[in-house]
C-alpha positions in Angstrom: -0.1 0.1 -0.1 1.5 3.4 -1.1 2.2 6.1 1.5 2.6 9.7 0.4 3.1 12.8 2.2 -0.5 14.0 1.9 -1.4 11.0 4.1 0.6 12.0 7.0 -0.4 14.1 10.0 1.6 17.4 10.8 2.1 16.1 14.1 3.9 12.6 14.3 2.3 11.6 17.6 -1.1 11.8 16.1 0.1 10.0 13.2 1.6 7.2 15.7 -2.0 7.2 17.2 -3.2 6.2 13.7 -0.7 3.5 12.8 -1.2 2.1 16.2 -4.8 1.8 15.5 -4.4 0.3 12.4 -2.1 -2.4 14.0 -4.9 -3.0 16.5 -7.5 -3.2 13.6 -5.5 -5.7 11.5 -5.5 -8.0 14.5 -1.5 -7.5 14.7 -0.2 -9.9 17.6 1.0 -7.6 20.6 0.8 -4.4 18.7 2.5 -2.3 21.7 5.4 -4.7 21.6 8.8 -2.5 20.8 12.3 -3.6 20.6 14.3 -1.0 23.0 18.0 -0.5 21.9 20.4 0.9 24.4 24.2 1.0 24.2 26.5 -0.3 27.1 29.4 1.4 28.6 32.0 -0.2 26.1 29.7 1.3 23.1 28.1 -2.4 22.4 24.5 -2.1 21.7 21.9 -4.1 23.3 18.1 -5.1 22.2 15.0 -6.6 23.9 11.4 -6.5 23.6 9.3 -4.6 26.1 5.8 -3.3 25.9 4.6 0.5 25.1 2.4 1.3 28.3 1.4 4.7 27.3 2.3 7.9 25.1 1.5 11.6 24.4 3.1 14.4 23.4 5.8 14.0 25.7 7.0 10.8 24.3 6.8 6.9 24.9 6.5 5.4 28.4 7.5 1.4 29.2 8.2 -0.1 32.7 10.9 -2.1 34.0 13.5 -3.1 36.7 16.0 -0.5 36.9 18.8 -2.5 37.8 18.5 -4.6 34.9 20.9 -4.3 32.0 18.6 -2.0 30.1 18.5 0.3 33.4 21.9 0.3 34.0 22.6 1.1 30.2 19.9 4.0 30.3 21.6 5.2 33.3 25.0 5.6 31.9 23.6 6.7 28.6 20.2 7.8 27.8 20.2 8.2 24.4 17.7 5.0 23.0 16.0 3.6 20.1 12.4 2.1 19.9 11.4 -0.2 16.9 7.6 -1.3 16.3 7.5 -4.4 13.5 4.1 -5.1 12.1 5.1 -7.7 9.3 1.1 -8.1 9.0 0.5 -5.1 7.8 3.9 -4.4 6.1 4.9 -1.6 8.5 7.7 -0.4 11.0 8.3 2.5 12.8 11.5 3.6 14.4 11.9 6.4 17.0 15.3 7.7 18.3 15.4 9.6 21.7 16.2 10.0 25.0 15.0 8.2 28.2 13.9 9.7 31.3 12.8 8.3 34.4 9.1 8.9 35.0 8.0 10.4 38.9 7.2 7.6 41.7 3.3 8.4 41.2 3.1 7.3 37.7 5.0 4.2 38.5 3.1 3.6 41.4 -0.4 4.2 39.6 1.1 1.7 36.8 2.2 -0.7 39.3 -0.9 -0.9 40.9 -3.1 -2.0 37.8 -0.7 -5.0 37.3 -2.0 -8.4 37.9 -1.0 -9.7 41.4 1.4 -12.5 39.9 3.0 -9.5 37.7 3.7 -7.7 41.0 4.8 -10.7 43.0 7.4 -11.5 39.9 8.7 -7.9 39.7 9.3 -7.7 43.3 11.1 -11.3 43.2 13.5 -11.2 40.1 16.8 -9.7 40.2 16.2 -8.9 36.4 19.3 -9.6 34.2 21.4 -11.0 37.1 22.9 -14.8 37.3 20.9 -16.9 39.5 21.7 -20.6 40.6 18.4 -21.9 39.0 14.8 -22.1 38.6 13.9 -23.5 42.1 15.9 -20.2 43.6 13.7 -17.8 41.6 10.1 -19.8 42.8 11.2 -20.1 46.1 11.5 -16.3 46.3 8.2 -16.1 44.6 6.7 -18.6 47.2 8.3 -16.5 50.1 6.5 -13.1 48.7 3.2 -15.0 48.2 3.4 -16.1 51.7 4.3 -12.5 53.1 1.5 -11.2 50.7 -1.2 -13.5 50.2 -3.5 -11.2 48.4 -0.3 -10.2 46.2 -0.3 -6.8 47.5 3.2 -6.3 47.3 4.7 -2.7 47.4 6.4 -1.2 44.0 10.1 -2.0 44.6 12.0 1.2 44.7 14.3 -0.1 41.6 11.2 -0.7 39.4 9.5 2.2 37.6 9.1 3.8 34.2 11.2 5.6 31.3 9.5 8.2 29.1 11.5 8.4 25.8 11.2 11.7 24.3 11.7 11.5 20.7 14.0 13.4 18.4 13.1 11.4 15.2 10.0 9.2 14.3 10.3 7.1 10.9 7.3 5.7 9.4 8.0 2.7 7.0 5.4 1.4 4.5 6.6 -1.8 2.7 6.1 -1.4 -1.3 6.8 -3.9 -4.2 10.3 -4.4 -5.4 11.8 -3.1 -2.1 10.9 0.2 -3.2 9.3 1.3 0.2 7.9 4.5 1.3 10.0 6.2 4.3 8.9 9.3 6.1 10.9 10.7 8.9 10.0 13.7 11.2 12.8 15.3 12.6 12.5 17.8 15.9 13.9 21.0 15.1 13.4 23.4 18.2 9.6 23.1 19.1 8.7 22.1 15.9 8.7 18.8 13.4 10.2 18.7 10.0 8.9 15.6 7.7 11.2 14.3 5.1 11.0 11.4 2.8 13.9 9.1 3.0 15.1 6.6 0.0 14.4 3.0 0.6 
């Protein structure tokens, strides 16, 4: 399906919402899954999938253990990239920007909406650290369930959200013969500049 400049909103966040809605309507599996790319202290990149939990004019929000590898790398270098890949509708979205921690109130509010098991799991897992075996993790989970039978474990202070403030947002539409349509919004001051890129 072709994509032309006249199809695109002046505001990339408005356009993002249109594309996300289209992915949901098309039945894309996990449409909010995105690959988060970070850079380690030696300049080596790493990537993993996380879930988008909110977005607005300020940026794109996800939550995680801040002591995890991604959390440590963001602390050292907050320049990150997000990538959504929706093969079912031949679309890809690429976002580059800077990650900032969200406030405690926002992290608390989201943590409270998670299922009890997910809250227990977040408190039990020392994400990205080496552990002896699965049984060790299951014991930690069992201990927390014993302490909090209703699953209402407090949000760990090292667990919370990041907001990626975008500097560029690229919309990629697949076309025949690899002559894809690519448009990039680039922030210049308080405005967005829209550019077509070669495929």
